[in-house]
N, C-alpha and C positions, 0 to 999 in steps of 0.2 A: 156554289159562286155566288152565285148571286145572294144567298143568305150572308155569306162572310163579305159580300160585300155591303147590305144595305148597313149592317152594324157598323164598321168602318167609316160607311159616307154618315151615321148618326152622330160618330165621332170628328172625325174628318169631313168637314161637307165639302170643301173643295179640295177632292182627290182629282186628280188630274187621269187620264186617261195612260201615261207612260207607265202609272205609276197604278193603275188599276191592273195593267199588262204583268208588272212585275210581281203582284201580290199570284197572281194565277201562275206563272210558272215557279215560283216558291210552293204553292197549294198542288201544283200537279200531280207532284210524287204520290201524295198523301191520297188521292182521290185514285191513283191508277192502282196502289196496294188495294184501298178498302174493295176498288170492284172487281181485284183478283181475288181474294179472298173471300168475296161473295161469292164467285161461279165456282170456287172452288167447295166450298160448302153446298153450293146447291147442285153437285156433280150428281150427285146419287139420283135427284127427285128429275134432273132434267133427262137422265138418261133412262128414267123410267115413263117419261110421256110416251105416248100415241104416238108424235110425231117423230121423233127421236128414232123408236123403236122400230117406224116405217122407211127411214132414212137409206139411201143407198148407202153405206160405208165403204171406204178401200181396206183391203187389210192392211192391221197397223192404225188403225184411226186413230188420232189424235186428237184431240182439246190444247188448245194452245191457245195463250194469253199475254199479248203485246202492244205495242208500240207498231203502226205500219211501217215494213221493214227497219224495222231496231230487234233492240233483245226484250224477252220475254219468259214466258216460262210455259212448261207443257204441264197441263191440270191435270190430263188423263190419260191414259192410252189405251186402246179395245183391240186385241189382237182376235183378229174373225176367224174362222176356222174354214 
């Protein structure tokens, strides 16, 4: 977000705080999508880490990405035996 705002401030030097918040609200969906995809892409590597292997996981462990108490996506599900 800071990179976006630096670029905008160069072009529009007098950006108000409410305008910055409007840009943030528009960009946030793109940030969520990018981070979600990154987590999905790295799922295999995450599950291979020693820390993940040692973690106690409940039956049908699910990795979920989304907003706090909002909509989201299940990235992967592990069925423990």
